[in-house]
Phi, psi and omega in degrees: 000140183300133182300319180300322179295313180301316182291314184294319181275000178060038180294322178295320178297318178299316181296325177297321178296314181295323181299333180294344179269352176281150184270319184260160176296322179294324177294318177298319178297322179296322179293312183290345178270358181302135174221149181298144175254159175248005180269112185301316181295321179296314180299314181295325178294318178299314182296322179294321177303315182294318179299318179292320179297323177296321179295323178294318181297332178291333179276315180206125181272352182269075180280124185283066177254087175213184178086359179277348183301127177079356184291324179295319178292324179300313181293327178293337181277355180282157176060030179252002181081005179238146180281154171291155181268160182307320181295330178288323176294326176297317177299316180296319180295321176299319180295317181295323176295322179297321178299315179298319178296320180294321177300315181292323181296316184275348187305319184254022182254004186294339181286338176250341183222067185297330182280304186288343175293327182293341182296331179291341180288345178278352181279123180286158177281115182241029183297321181295320178296315180298319180297317182293320178296315180298325180290323187266333185244122177223134176053039174077013178216165176289125186287152179305323186271013178296330174207155180297322182295318180295320179298316180298314181296314183292328176295318179295321178298316180299317180298314181294320179297319179295321179297317179295313181301317181300315182291319180294316181295325178294326176293319180298323183275347183292132178293337179296323185252349192306324182286348183275343189266141177286319179220158179267055181226154175262132181243143175264127176231117183055037177079007181243148185278131181225164177244140180278100185258138175297137187305323183289345179254021185305322184277353180281337180249114179286129179160190184254133175279116182259341182194168177217156177288164182300329180276343181084000182281342180237131176247137179261106188250133173270113182302141183303322185290342177255356181300317181295317179295321180297323178296320176298319181297317179298320179295320179294321179294327175295320177295319179300313181299319179296317180293321178298315179298321179300317180292318179296322177295320179298314180294320179298318177299322179295320178295318180297326177297324183259016184303316181300314180295322180294320179297317178298318179297318178297313179301319180295315181292323177295320179295320176299318180299318178298311183299313183287333173294317176300317183294318179297320179293322178299321177297320182295318183268003184055051185282160176229160175271114182282157171285136180252139178225167179241022180242031168068016181266127174245124180224099183256132180244118180050046180281149181228147175289125188296339183267355181269348178059227182290343181283345183291132175264120183302143180229147172255133187215133178224134172205150175101350178267300178261341181211150181254358178226143182220128176254127178252123179239163179155175183290165174300151183059022179273354177101012182295310182296320179298321178298313181299313181294324179297314179299314181294313183292319180294326176296315178296320179299310183298318180289348176260007179080029179250140173293155182245150177282089181202183179261158179304139183106350178293146185225139179229149179266155177264121180246145176291326181215152171236117182246133186229150167222094184235117177236159182280343177065017186255342187280120178272314182299324184265014189304315183293310181294323178296316179300312182299314182293325180289322177298316179298319181294319179293321176299317179298318179299315180301323182286338185255350186289139175230174177298345180259023183248137172261120182249128181237113180242130180243144179053048183297000000 
């Protein structure tokens, strides 16, 4: 479709409005990527989808289209030699739960939406993947019970941490050392337990100085007696990290095995988001599915420009049955330009599978191209340049027009 036509008829602006009814970012992108088709069967199939989606919305407006957030980035991260992170597995699990909800939601809607209900049948069963993710990932981290080895390591870490805390706390409470401390608190420095010792008592506490306050008055010392235990703890944490990575790699491999099924599921859910966004917009504009033809007939009944809302004055318009050209004359602000734009925009909407704001019985033709020359005719200062550019545009239109072209000229 000609860029000038899209801009002049504000088709992109319309799509942005419709995109606001989509739930996911991918769904919004699908709406803004809409372009008119010239395939009659394709257009009619799109329009039927919207009609069925509207029927579903009358039964329940809570369509479970969520869980798509971050999924495109997740798939891009596969086959890179790096494991997915726990938060990504949480996102994937949310998506898999969403698929199950969508299956249940559409299961009993086939009597009002026989076509779009079948789309859930393309969703593969991914229950085993979901179960494994749920078993291994809890609260945004790899769960203790993801493997026997990880459980064993984390239990040992807990025991050592408790031993260190007990010894450090006993030093804090000891009357022997109490005057040496700046505060009665245990501080972690680089993952190691330290005591806040006054700088002047530095030699009173045997151990390693790991940090100091900005003023230098407080030194954070790791007591010598817990240093050995801390080294054991660090070794265990390194083992823990290795085991966690091993589990993440295992889960990532499982996701890669099911990548094809996940992509199909994503495409299906994005398509549902697109369809229901169209349907919600149709409800707002009180849209109808027009009859589509390939014999150049446009018959609009009480049609309204979709962007004018309540300000739109309904119009009846016919062309293509007894005549193929129509000249509209009348005073300024009489609605001539709005009529022209309404005919053009509604044609683009219908060919993009969108319902139009009109009454039942409206009919639109399928055109290969829509070419427009619409100016406001109000600029005095720019009159010469405007005139020249419009003449060039009309010459271009004449050179490109075919019997399958809808031409809209304003202020000719």
